[in-house]
Structure formats: structure tokens, C-alpha cells
Steps between C-alpha positions, in 0.01 A plus 500: 500500500782259395553479121506123437607527131772243440666725251509804734622301803763305309652824384535658847822695513707628792731803535861416488543585865189320616533211743246306287382336821231250407542216775477140400225306668668228696294228339658585160849432636385166662354404158846541347650254742217249508389500141792614289839403657358248746741224378795701640340583826687230693828676440393853605590458872862470397487799256500871515254737336517880427188718481642820362163697480351385827275800595338425830614135484180322382690279257812464725295377793363213286840420361645460857254209545689307234861621457780460753601871461311785344656844449255784447578849361329789333603843368231653713441484884206280590620409844598162372829366371812686387467838333694443175461573138521167313609664180801687637615289792805283418397138526738206429394257225344176631479647852146351562342182396164664398376850419124521539320829481217716364708780356374847397352431148699783335820339632402130460737448202791648677417311820492178315825544316678586820330209691619247252860597577441490883314173515673160497190281470201701384301824462132551534340825398132580562385733215202594289434249226581763237861487617517220233454770242726759337774473238751655741447222760512235240830628368650571847382198686257242349691429176808377673388443859130383496342419836489126576140534631228751423227449772180689432254561781152394387364709790578876509753615758365837628763753598424839648738791544654517839299232674369144498117482452324163502196662331692652211436400135699553189474465122868431466643152451817387681741218459814356650803505269763243618854448385643169624873536443563132565238366256633264246292638223448870449149454359209697632222299654149646541331451840158610613480585871161351584235669710662495839460838678263373777741219589837677571350814664568519875362688801716812532593522131283820467498617867209492750246637253488179292214258573641200690242266332649574160856402578662157550626401838717195410836494321452491122645224285383463150423160345431647156767470232564750219334418175 
């Protein structure tokens, strides 16, 4: 039986050599575009995006619907993208417009610091809400380089090791942390991502086992603004 204690699930740890493969449900990536950085969406077709922890491509496939070019890579072989360790591969500064990813939680801080050097326009990291915490992250990142947007999901984003599962549940909260490098003011705004899961889901997101009646069939465009 699944232990649904928030404290236990939020403290999940992975071995240092673990792939930490918890695929992102596609609707959570669409929510980033449509509810958090939607005002920049019109420019994406002329921009590039790097997904450096792509896994089987569940986030990358959504990003390709928006960006003109998406490069996908992962340190492990998932039969999708380039096999490449983001932390050791030489990457030129400002070589992509955006870096958008759900990094291994134990490496999220390192991924972010590196992403901020690589991205010209912005960085978006999907992480547990508790990523906001810790004196170490405050000192290394938030004190001098706070996110321009902290976007909290009001719905839970279920993630299961090694697969997508539309029936999965979780006691862990997730949020998008966004750094807009072109923002005039480096002040963090708080955004709530409204209940939206049933709108951006698609047939095929979870494979043939998902019930078609539960998934949307038309392109998703949000009309809701951040609070």
C-alpha cells in the first residue's frame, strides 16, 4: 500500500547513480506555457529550447508544439534524444533561448545554476515546492538570483517512477520555478496554476490504456490569467 504521508514522500531520496526517472505528465508542461509564461508564447516559434533531462521525451514532445527548435538530451538511454550528461558536457553560454526541464531532485540546484548560464531568455524548472527551502539554496541561488516567477500547482502533479500513470496520486506538491533573464525587475511574483488538468490532457498522453472520455480532443488554449 502506498504511504501517502506528505513528510515521507517529500523526503524521498535517490542513490547518486540513480536515473531518478519520474516522468512529467504532459499536462503539467502545457500548464507552464498556458498559465505561467503565456505572455511570451508568441515568440517561441522563433526560439530554441533545451530539455537536458528528457527521459522518454514526455516534456520535450509538448515543448515541440510551441518552440521552433527543441534539443532533448539525458544522461541515460531512454530511446529518446541525445545520450549526454548535462553536468559534464561542454555547453556554450547563451547557446539556447530557454532551458526547460524537470531535473533529478538531488541535482536540481546544479542543473539550475548551469541552465542560467546556457539560457539567453529564460529557465523553467519543475521541482517539488520544498525546493524553496534550505539555507544552502538561499545562499547559492535565491539571495542573489531569485526566480522571477514561482508558480504553484493547486492540483497535485502525480509522478511515478519509470512510467506515466493517469490514475496515480501523490502527497507531494510541485511548482514551476521560472527565471526570466530579460525581465526589467528581478522581483519574484507568486502565481497559482489553477485547476486545469482535465483541459490540457490529450488522447495518447498516457498510451492506449487511458480512458478516451477523460481526455481532451481539441487544442488547449488557456483564457485564465495568473493571480
